[in-house]
N, C-alpha and C positions, 0 to 999 in steps of 0.2 A: 518576506513570506507572503504567499498568495492565499488569502483566506478562502477565496472561492474554490481554488484547487483543493485545498485541505477539506473543505466541505464536500466537494464532488468525490474525492477519493474515499472519504469516510462513508458516503452514501453507497458507493460501489461496493465497499467491503461489507456494509450491512446487508446488501442484497446477495452478493456472491461469496462472502466470507473471505475470499483471497483476492490478491492482485499482484501482478508482475509489472516490471517496467515496460514490457511490450504492451500489456493491456492499457497501462496508464497513458502511454504515448498514442496508441491507436484510437482509444476511446475518449480520452480526455485532454489530449494535447499537452500532457505533463512530461517534461524532459527530466525533471529532478524528483523522481518518486521517493528516493531515499531521504531527501530533505523534508518532503511532506510527511513521511512516516515518522521522522524524528519529531516534527511539530505535533503530530497526533499523540505520540508517546509522551511528549512534554505536557500535553493536556490531560494525561492520565489514562489514556487508552492502552490496554495491554495487547500488544501486537508481537507475534512470534515470527522470526525469519527462518525460512527453510530454503535449502538449496535443491533445486529441481534440475534434472538433466533434460535439455531440449533437443540435443543432438549428441550422439555418442561422444563423450568426453567434454561437452560444452554444458556448463551450468549457469543458471541465473537465480537470483533471489526471488522467492515467492513470499509475500507477507500475508499472514493469517491473523484475522481479528479474533482474539481470544475473549476479551471482555471490554465493553465500553466503559468509559469513565462515568462515574456517578456525578450528577450535577449538584 
């Protein structure tokens, strides 16, 4: 697990509320967004997964930060 990527992804979600694998790769160099989302969920963050259509018939996952974990 990459703690710095996890921190960066969470900061992105705090600011923008959502993130996709395309955002994570382009903006943060993260190839394994689903793994970082699992890490964040394991830390107690509530993150919802939605399927969004990017091109007719092509869908990707969009992760939505619902509630941050309490410390």
